[in-house]
N, C-alpha and C positions, 0 to 999 in steps of 0.2 A: 543367475546361475554365469559362472565367467567361461566364454568359449574360449578352447585351447584349438592348435595344431596339430596336422598330419603331417608329417614329413619323409616318405619311404626310401632307401632311398637305395641307388638303382645301381652301386657299388657292391649290392647284394643279388643282383638279379643274375640270372643264365644268362648273357652276353649272346651266343645262338639264338636267344627267344627274344630278344629282346624287343621285339616291335612288339612280340604279345606282352612284353612287360609293362612299357610302355601305357598300351591302352587297356591296361586294367584296370593302372594307374588313375588313364583318364573317364577312366569310369568307376571310382570307387568314390571314398568322401575325402577322400586325400585334398589335403590345401594346397602343395606343393611336391616338388619333385628334390629329392637332396643329390644333386650331382659335388661326391668327393674328387679334390681333385690334386695328384701328389706329385712329385718332379724327383725321391729315390735319395735325395739330400736333406730336408727337412725333417723328410719318416720316410722308413724300410722300406717305400712298397713306391710302384710305379704304375699313374692310373691313366685318367683322360686329358686333354690335352683341347684347344680351342675348337679343331676342326666335333670331334665329336659333342660339346657341350651344342656346336651351329645345326651340328643332327639330329638332337635330342630335341633343339627348339621345334626343329621343321614339322613334329610330329606329337610335342606338349601338347595337353593344351592345362596343364597348369604352371603357373610361376616355377621357372627355374634357383635354387636356391641353392648358390654351387660356392661349394666351400674351399679356397684357397688351403692346400698344406703342403703351402713352397717356399722356398730363398726366394727372398727380393722380388715380393707380390705387385708390388709397384711397376716392372718392368708390363709387367702382362693383366691389368686392373683395365684402358680400355679395347684390349684385343676379346675377350674372354666381355663385357658388356656387349661387342660389336656383334659375338659370334650368338650370342641370345638369351647373358646371363642375367632375371629381374632384382637375385639382390650375389652381392660379393661376400664375404667374409670373409676377410685374412687371421693370422696372428702375431695376437702382441708380443709370441718371440721371439718372431718375423721380422719386423718390424721397427730400431729405434727411432726413428721416424715417424709413426702414427698416428700422431694427428693432421700430419703432411696427405697420409695415405687415406685416408680417414675420407680427407676432402676432396683426393683423386675422385674415389667412386663416390659420393653423389656428386662430383664437376661429370662422371662420365654419362648415369642419370637412370645407375641403378642407385637401386638401396644398400645400407654401407654397414657390412654388420663387423664384429671383434670376437672372435673366438682367442679359450686363452686353454691348456695343458690341467693334465691332472696337480701336478708339481703351485700354478701360478693361479697368486693369490686376488679376489675381484677387487679385496681397496686400488691395488692398481691403475686400473681405470675408471678413477674414478673421474679424474681429469677431462675424461675425455666423452663420458656415459650422455649425457644430453645432444650428442653429434651423431649419436650411433641409433637406429633404426634395429637393431639387436645384437646379441649377446650367445660365443655356444660357449658353454659349460663342457667342455671333454672332461666322459666319465669314464676313458676307459683311455690309457696311449693310443696317440691316435699313430698310423700306420696301416690296421687292419680290421678286417670284421667279425664279428663272435666274439667279442671278449666279452669279460665276467664287470660288473656294472658296478665303478668302485664306490662304496656308497657314502663318504667322505665328499661325494657332492651335493646328495642331500641340504648339510649347511651350509655351503660354498651357494647353494641359490638362496635360501632363508635372506643370505647376508647380502646376495643384487638384490633382490627384492626389497629390502628396506634403505640400501641406496635408492632405485632409482625412483622410492615411494617420497623418499625426501627431498630429492632434486625432481619432484615430479616428469618425470620426461615420462615417453610416450615408450621407449624401449621393452624391447618386448625379447625373455630370456627362454633361449634353445639350446636341451639338452641333446645329445650326441654319444652314443655307445650306449650297447649295453639296454639298451631301452627293451620293455615288453608290458604286458600281461600284469606279471607279475612287481615289478615294481610299477607300474608309470604311475597308478594313485600311488601315490605318496611322495612323488616328484610333482607332483600338477598344484596337493597339495606347498607342497612349499615355496611354490609363490611360479615353476614352471610358465611359457607358453607356447608352445612350440617342441614336438616329439619325433627326433627323429630314429624309427623303424626301418634296422634294413634286416638281421637273419631272422623278427621274431611276425614279419610278412612276407619275406621271399620265400621264405623255409620254411611253410606254415604246409599243412595240404590245405588252406584256402583265404590266400594270402587278401582277395576283396572282403572276406568278413572280419578277419586281425586288422584291419584296417577301421572296418565299423566296428571293432571292441575296441578300440583303443580311441575312436571316438566318442563312443559312443560313456566311457567314466565319464562321472559325474553324472550323467541322468539322472540317476537314483537319490533316492531322499537322506539316505546314508553315504554319498559319496561327495565329496569336496561342491561346495559353492562359492 
């Protein structure tokens, strides 16, 4: 059975109780902590900076999966890695010199990812795929949590998985936006490896149980393998 990963998105947590949220993730079956960095320019929202990432790193016991939804991310790659980012993903749409930025991320010591918006074709990543540790396919328009999943994402996942298999790379596919128990199995069956879960975890009555349920998908004989 193919293993998959769960990355709760801290953006959906109650920031008046952020330490409780981190403690919950630390003690859960989650694999990563997903951190959305937004600049109010590339996306219409403003969230975390390096100081928040640095603070999270001090208490996090899971790797920080930092998603830079910002313009000119190359200016901040080294700073975010030093702040504690274990994985840094930049947007294809924000990087006219994408290969150079990927190399900067790797040189910093972090794992490298590229995110693509819902309108972006996965085939545009063909020439950099072998350099990537992960690809984030946005399944909502980036900027705000709680949006509905765009089901056109499913065939995009299949296409990207085929590209990865053809190139024989170890690149992981991460899905970000509107992910929950209602669609997670279909996403994983299409070839995804990492589920970013925000509202479906932190807005649930039992966030730890929600994480466990997402991790358990595929454990029954009737589910994907």
